[in-house]
C-alpha positions in Angstrom: -150.8 -26.7 107.9 -147.8 -29.3 107.9 -149.7 -32.9 107.9 -147.8 -36.0 109.2 -147.0 -38.9 106.7 -149.8 -41.5 106.6 -150.8 -44.1 108.6 -148.7 -44.4 111.4 -145.8 -47.0 111.1 -144.3 -46.6 114.9 -146.2 -49.6 117.0 -144.8 -48.2 120.2 -146.1 -44.9 119.2 -149.7 -46.2 118.8 -150.1 -48.6 121.6 -148.0 -47.0 123.7 -150.8 -44.3 123.6 -153.6 -46.3 123.6 -152.5 -48.7 126.7 -152.2 -45.2 128.6 -155.8 -43.9 126.9 -157.5 -47.1 128.2 -156.1 -46.9 131.8 -157.2 -43.7 132.4 -160.6 -44.4 130.3 -161.3 -47.6 132.0 -160.2 -45.4 135.5 -163.0 -42.5 134.0 -165.5 -45.8 133.7 -164.7 -46.9 137.3 -165.7 -44.0 138.9 -168.7 -42.9 137.1 -172.1 -43.7 138.2 -174.1 -42.8 135.2 -176.7 -40.6 134.7 -180.2 -40.8 133.5 -179.5 -40.3 130.0 -177.3 -43.1 129.6 -179.2 -45.5 132.1 -181.9 -45.3 130.2 -180.9 -47.2 127.0 -180.2 -50.0 129.8 -182.9 -49.9 132.0 -185.9 -49.6 128.7 -183.5 -52.7 127.1 -183.8 -54.9 130.7 -188.2 -54.1 130.1 -188.6 -55.5 126.3 -189.2 -58.9 125.5 -187.7 -58.9 122.2 -186.2 -56.0 120.0 -189.2 -55.2 118.6 -190.8 -54.5 121.5 -187.7 -52.8 122.4 -188.0 -50.3 119.2 -191.6 -50.4 120.0 -190.7 -48.9 123.6 -188.4 -46.2 122.4 -190.7 -44.3 120.1 -190.7 -41.2 122.2 -187.2 -40.9 122.8 -186.2 -39.6 119.2 -183.1 -41.1 118.9 -182.9 -43.4 116.2 -182.2 -47.5 116.6 -178.5 -48.7 116.6 -177.0 -47.7 119.7 -180.3 -49.6 121.5 -179.6 -52.7 119.4 -175.7 -52.5 121.0 -177.0 -52.1 124.6 -179.8 -54.8 123.7 -177.3 -57.2 122.7 -175.3 -57.0 125.6 -178.0 -56.8 128.1 -178.1 -60.5 126.9 -175.3 -61.3 128.4 -175.2 -60.2 132.0 -177.4 -57.6 134.7 -175.3 -54.8 135.4 -175.1 -51.9 134.0 -171.2 -51.8 134.0 -171.4 -53.9 131.0 -172.9 -51.3 128.9 -170.4 -48.9 129.8 -167.7 -51.3 129.6 -168.9 -51.7 125.9 -168.9 -48.0 125.0 -165.3 -47.5 126.1 -164.5 -50.2 123.6 -166.0 -48.1 121.2 -164.1 -45.3 122.2 -161.3 -47.4 122.8 -161.1 -48.5 119.1 -161.8 -45.1 117.7 -158.9 -43.4 119.7 -157.0 -46.7 117.8 -158.1 -45.4 114.3 -157.0 -41.9 114.9 -153.7 -42.4 116.5 -153.0 -44.6 113.3 -154.4 -42.7 110.5 -155.7 -38.9 111.5 -153.0 -36.9 109.3 -152.0 -34.7 112.3 -148.6 -34.4 114.0 -148.1 -36.9 117.0 -148.2 -34.3 120.1 -151.4 -33.4 118.2 -153.4 -36.8 117.8 -152.0 -37.5 121.8 -153.6 -33.6 123.1 -156.8 -34.9 120.7 -157.6 -38.4 122.3 -157.0 -37.0 126.2 -158.7 -33.8 125.6 -162.0 -33.3 126.7 -164.7 -35.0 123.6 -162.5 -38.3 123.0 -161.6 -39.0 126.8 -164.5 -37.3 128.7 -167.9 -36.5 126.9 -167.9 -39.1 124.0 -165.7 -41.6 126.4 -166.4 -41.9 129.6 -170.2 -40.8 129.1 -172.3 -43.5 127.8 -174.5 -42.6 125.0 -175.2 -43.6 121.4 -172.1 -40.7 120.2 -169.2 -43.1 120.7 -170.9 -45.2 117.7 -170.9 -42.2 115.4 -167.5 -40.8 116.4 -166.1 -44.1 115.1 -167.8 -44.6 112.1 -167.4 -41.2 111.4 -163.4 -42.1 111.8 -163.8 -45.4 109.7 -164.9 -42.9 107.2 -162.0 -40.9 107.5 -159.5 -43.6 107.7 -160.5 -45.0 104.5 -161.6 -41.5 102.8 -158.2 -41.0 101.1 -158.8 -44.5 98.9 -162.1 -43.8 98.6 -162.2 -44.1 94.7 -161.7 -48.3 96.1 -164.5 -48.0 98.8 -167.3 -46.8 97.0 -170.0 -49.2 98.3 -168.4 -49.6 101.7 -168.3 -45.7 102.9 -171.9 -46.1 101.7 -172.7 -48.7 104.1 -170.9 -46.6 107.4 -173.0 -43.9 106.5 -175.7 -45.8 106.3 -174.8 -47.2 109.9 -173.8 -43.2 111.0 -177.5 -42.2 110.6 -178.8 -44.9 112.4 -176.2 -43.6 115.5 -178.2 -40.2 116.2 -179.7 -36.4 114.6 -175.9 -35.0 114.3 -174.7 -38.1 112.8 -177.4 -38.0 110.2 -176.7 -34.0 110.0 -173.2 -35.0 109.1 -173.9 -37.5 107.1 -176.2 -35.1 105.2 -173.2 -32.5 104.5 -171.0 -35.7 103.9 -173.6 -36.5 101.1 -173.5 -33.0 99.6 -170.2 -32.8 100.0 -170.0 -35.9 97.6 -172.2 -34.5 94.7 -170.3 -31.7 94.8 -167.2 -33.2 94.4 -168.4 -35.3 91.4 -170.5 -33.1 89.2 -168.8 -30.3 89.7 -164.8 -31.4 89.7 -165.5 -34.0 86.6 -164.8 -36.8 89.0 -167.9 -38.5 87.6 -167.8 -38.1 84.3 -163.9 -40.0 84.5 -165.0 -42.8 86.2 -166.1 -46.2 84.2 -169.5 -47.8 84.2 -169.1 -50.0 86.4 -167.8 -47.0 89.2 -170.9 -45.1 87.9 -173.0 -47.9 89.4 -171.7 -48.4 92.7 -171.7 -44.6 93.2 -175.8 -44.8 91.9 -176.3 -48.0 94.6 -174.0 -46.3 97.3 -176.3 -43.1 97.4 -179.2 -44.7 97.1 -178.4 -46.9 100.2 -177.5 -43.8 102.4 -181.1 -41.8 101.3 -182.5 -45.2 102.2 -180.7 -44.6 105.4 -181.8 -40.9 106.2 -185.4 -42.2 105.8 -185.3 -45.0 108.0 -183.6 -43.4 110.5 -186.3 -40.2 110.6 -188.6 -42.5 110.4 -187.0 -44.1 113.9 -186.9 -40.7 115.1 -190.2 -39.5 115.1 -192.6 -40.0 117.5 -195.7 -41.4 117.7 -198.0 -38.9 117.0 -197.2 -35.3 115.6 -196.2 -33.9 119.3 -192.3 -33.8 119.0 -189.4 -36.0 120.7 -188.6 -36.1 123.8 -187.2 -32.5 125.3 -188.4 -30.9 121.8 -191.9 -28.7 122.2 -193.9 -27.6 119.9 -192.2 -25.9 117.1 -193.6 -22.2 117.0 -192.0 -19.1 114.7 -192.4 -16.6 117.7 -189.0 -18.4 118.3 -187.4 -17.5 115.5 -185.9 -14.4 117.2 -182.6 -12.9 117.1 -181.6 -13.3 120.6 -182.2 -17.2 120.2 -180.0 -17.0 116.6 -176.9 -15.2 118.6 -177.8 -17.8 121.1 -177.6 -20.3 118.5 -174.4 -19.6 117.0 -172.6 -18.7 120.3 -172.9 -22.8 120.6 -169.5 -22.7 118.2 -167.7 -21.4 120.8 -168.9 -23.5 123.4 -167.8 -26.3 121.5 -164.5 -25.8 120.3 -163.2 -23.8 123.7 -165.1 -26.2 126.1 -163.5 -24.8 129.1 -166.1 -24.8 132.1 -166.3 -22.9 135.2 -164.1 -24.0 137.8 -166.4 -25.9 139.8 -167.5 -29.5 140.4 -170.9 -28.3 138.2 -168.8 -27.8 135.9 -171.1 -29.7 133.0 -172.6 -27.9 130.3 -170.5 -24.7 131.4 -168.3 -22.3 129.9 -166.4 -19.2 131.5 -167.4 -17.0 129.0 -171.1 -16.3 130.1 -172.2 -13.3 128.2 -173.4 -15.1 124.9 -173.5 -12.0 123.2 -169.6 -12.1 123.4 -170.1 -16.0 123.0 -171.5 -15.4 119.8 -168.6 -12.7 118.4 -166.3 -15.1 119.2 -167.8 -17.9 117.7 -167.4 -15.5 114.5 -163.9 -15.2 114.7 -163.4 -18.7 115.1 -165.2 -20.0 112.0 -164.0 -16.9 110.0 -160.5 -17.9 110.7 -161.8 -22.1 110.0 -163.2 -20.8 107.0 -159.9 -18.6 105.4 -157.7 -22.1 106.5 -160.2 -24.4 103.9 -160.7 -21.0 101.8 -158.5 -22.9 98.6 -159.8 -26.0 99.1 -163.4 -25.6 98.0 -164.7 -29.1 98.5 -163.8 -29.1 102.3 -164.8 -25.6 102.3 -168.1 -26.6 101.1 -168.4 -29.6 103.7 -167.7 -27.0 106.7 -170.1 -24.7 105.2 -173.2 -27.1 104.9 -172.2 -28.3 107.8 -172.4 -25.3 110.4 -176.0 -24.8 108.5 -177.2 -28.1 109.4 -175.8 -28.3 112.8 -176.9 -24.5 113.3 -179.8 -24.7 111.7 -181.1 -27.8 114.0 -179.8 -26.0 116.9 -181.3 -22.8 116.4 -184.6 -24.2 114.9 -185.4 -27.4 116.6 -183.7 -28.1 119.5 -181.1 -26.2 121.8 -179.6 -28.6 123.4 -176.5 -29.0 125.6 -172.5 -29.4 125.4 -172.9 -33.0 124.2 -174.7 -31.9 121.3 -172.5 -28.4 120.4 -169.6 -30.9 120.3 -170.1 -32.4 117.5 -169.8 -28.4 115.4 -165.8 -29.8 116.8 -166.3 -32.9 115.0 -166.8 -30.8 112.0 -164.1 -28.9 112.3 -161.8 -32.0 113.1 -163.6 -33.8 110.0 -162.9 -30.9 107.6 -159.1 -30.7 108.6 -158.4 -34.3 108.5 -159.9 -33.9 105.0 -157.2 -30.8 104.2 -154.7 -32.9 103.5 -156.2 -34.8 100.7 -157.0 -32.3 98.5 -154.3 -29.6 96.7 -154.2 -26.4 96.9 -156.5 -24.9 94.1 -154.3 -22.0 92.5 -157.3 -19.7 92.0 -155.7 -16.1 93.6 -158.0 -14.2 95.5 -159.0 -10.8 94.2 -158.2 -8.3 97.4 -154.9 -8.2 98.5 -155.8 -7.8 101.9 -157.4 -11.6 101.7 -154.7 -13.2 100.1 -152.2 -11.5 102.7 -154.6 -13.4 105.3 -154.7 -16.3 103.9 -151.4 -16.8 103.7 -151.2 -15.8 107.5 -153.9 -18.6 108.5 -152.2 -21.2 106.4 -148.7 -20.1 108.1 -150.0 -20.4 111.7 -152.8 -23.1 110.9 -150.5 -25.7 112.7 -149.8 -23.7 115.7 -153.6 -22.2 115.9 -154.4 -26.0 116.2 -151.9 -26.8 119.0 -153.0 -23.9 120.8 -157.3 -25.1 120.3 -155.5 -28.6 121.3 -154.5 -27.6 124.2 -157.6 -26.3 125.9 -159.2 -29.0 124.9 -156.7 -31.3 126.7 -156.9 -29.3 129.6 -160.4 -29.3 130.3 -160.6 -32.7 129.5 -158.1 -33.1 132.7 -160.3 -31.1 134.1 -164.0 -33.1 133.9 -162.0 -36.3 134.1 -160.5 -35.0 137.7 -163.7 -33.5 138.6 -166.0 -36.7 138.0 -163.6 -39.0 139.7 -163.6 -36.6 142.6 -167.4 -36.3 142.6 -170.6 -38.4 141.7 -171.3 -37.4 138.0 -174.7 -38.4 139.6 -175.8 -39.4 143.0 -178.2 -42.1 141.4 -175.9 -45.1 142.0 -175.4 -44.2 145.9 -178.7 -43.6 146.8 -179.5 -47.3 145.2 -176.9 -49.0 146.7 -178.1 -46.9 150.1 -181.7 -48.1 149.6 -180.5 -51.5 149.2 -178.0 -51.8 152.4 -180.5 -50.8 154.4 -183.0 -52.9 153.0 -185.4 -50.4 151.6 -186.1 -51.7 149.4 -188.5 -54.3 150.2 -191.1 -51.3 150.7 -192.7 -49.8 148.0 -190.8 -46.9 146.3 -192.8 -43.9 145.2 -191.0 -40.4 143.9 -190.6 -37.4 142.2 -189.3 -36.1 139.4 -189.1 -38.9 136.8 -186.1 -37.9 134.4 -184.2 -38.2 137.3 -186.0 -41.2 139.7 -185.1 -43.8 136.3 -181.8 -43.1 137.4 -182.2 -44.8 141.1 -184.3 -47.3 139.5 -182.2 -48.5 136.7 -179.7 -49.3 139.3 -182.0 -51.0 141.5 -183.1 -52.8 138.9 -187.0 -52.7 139.8 -190.2 -50.8 139.4 -191.0 -47.7 141.3 -193.9 -45.7 141.2 -193.3 -42.7 139.0 -196.0 -39.9 140.5 -195.9 -38.4 137.1 -197.7 -41.4 135.1 -199.1 -42.6 138.0 -198.1 -46.2 137.2 -195.0 -48.6 138.6 -192.3 -49.0 135.8 -188.5 -49.8 135.3 -187.7 -47.0 133.3 -188.8 -43.2 132.2 -191.3 -42.8 129.1 -191.2 -39.7 127.3 -194.7 -39.9 126.1 -195.9 -36.6 126.9 -199.7 -37.6 127.0 -198.8 -39.9 129.9 -196.9 -37.5 131.9 -197.9 -35.1 134.2 -195.9 -32.0 136.3 -197.1 -32.8 139.6 -196.3 -30.1 142.2 -195.1 -31.1 145.7 -199.2 -31.0 146.9 -200.0 -33.4 144.7 -196.7 -35.3 144.7 -197.9 -35.8 148.7 -200.9 -36.2 148.1 -200.6 -39.5 145.7 -197.9 -41.2 148.1 -200.8 -41.0 151.2 -203.1 -42.5 149.4 -200.6 -45.5 148.0 -199.6 -45.4 151.8 -202.9 -45.7 152.9 -203.9 -48.2 149.7 -201.3 -50.7 151.0 -201.5 -49.9 154.5 -197.7 -50.2 154.3 -194.6 -47.4 154.3 -193.8 -46.3 151.1 -189.9 -44.8 150.2 -190.0 -41.4 148.9 -186.8 -40.6 146.6 -187.3 -37.5 145.3 -184.7 -34.9 143.3 -185.9 -31.5 145.9 -186.8 -31.4 150.1 -190.3 -31.5 151.0 -191.7 -29.5 153.5 -193.2 -31.6 156.8 -197.1 -31.8 156.7 -199.3 -31.8 159.9 -200.4 -35.1 160.7 -198.5 -37.3 157.9 -195.5 -39.5 159.3 -192.9 -38.0 157.1 -189.7 -38.9 158.4 -186.5 -37.3 156.1 -183.7 -40.6 156.5 -181.0 -39.2 154.2 -180.2 -36.9 151.9 -177.4 -37.3 148.3 -176.5 -33.7 147.8 -173.3 -34.3 146.1 -173.5 -34.8 142.0 -172.1 -33.2 139.0 -175.5 -33.1 137.2 -176.6 -30.2 139.8 -181.0 -32.0 139.4 -179.4 -35.5 140.4 -179.5 -35.2 143.5 -181.2 -37.0 146.1 -183.6 -36.5 149.3 -185.2 -40.1 151.1 -188.2 -39.7 152.9 -190.4 -42.3 155.0 -194.2 -41.9 154.6 -195.6 -44.8 157.1 -199.3 -45.4 158.4 -200.4 -43.2 161.7 -200.5 -47.0 163.7 -196.3 -47.2 162.9 
């Protein structure tokens, strides 16, 4: 694979593409109503009286601290949720700048990459804790060429990387194992000066401390598991689940969605068996490309094992999680430019010829992959401009405009109700938790999954207790109950996120 000279010196190219990216990114943000997993960080920050209170409240969320801290900091500047989105966009834009300047790919490949699915949409417009991870990883890759000069700075960045999310931690561990492999098996550690050896040891200790702290911050207050993760059981380790987990490589590398407005987390190939077979082909192809660069091959294998094992054993997740398999590929292709090809010859003539073919056609194959990503990115961007990503913001605006927020607001299901509560910036009654709150608490000991009759029973009790009208915000339509003054007033059923559609009902006392 041919690599461009580093770094990029043409400022017209860098800032021309960067300005185009900024224009597209900000446009996308303005048309992007956040869904629950995005706005949760904002709402929990607003409910916290201090940083310590915030880190205590997030105990059941299953995420490290860094994104919470950043959101809490900007929440002190403004009560408008757009502030968090602009912070996220700024982080994504900085990553793109580093990519355009330092990535060892051709100019066309860099353009396709930054306007592709992950760098434009999933890790840019959708405001989660992944953009910080991408920025830190890109900084590490930009410095990697001169890593002997940044023996302490890179570990500091790795320390921060493991504070972003679990997949950032997995990538960090893979990098750490790779450097152990390089330092001790390539003879590098024996050749460096004593001062550098001390710095290396300090760096490893710092990163290890970061991993320990991150694990501690992710674990919930009890032994049950993080948000969305059930208790582990050996019964779940089946061949079907293994096939399903391996198939995520295909979905991550070839993120072509179903061509409908609820495209998110879908793939044009429906069969998981077919996806798994194609995934094996993709992994083998990449492995052949890295075959004569042992350090990169080691990183690729460690990263694959770490991510797929987490998906298989702990939490299957969605495309935003699986996408780290693509980030791993980009990381390995980037580092491939820094290592010379080893001189060893493969014993098999067939594999030697196969390696030669992949080496000759690597640039074409990578460019073809990036074309898939830019087409997927354009599709995702276009659909989310035309269709609300979540109907939560629109629902909250209607409630405010119609002055329905003068009533007590209650609803089900709790995870989607949080979106409306956050955009209203007020407490609502979570029927699943039997309490008033502004944000979703994932503590399983304080949550239930009420059926429709239970929801209506609780709402009726609230209405009678207050002797006033109750506004019900539901994610599913309710059946009319005889003798109950329940009136549907509006529904918001267009949403890319399938379960963030809303149905509004007024429940009034009999005399009203």
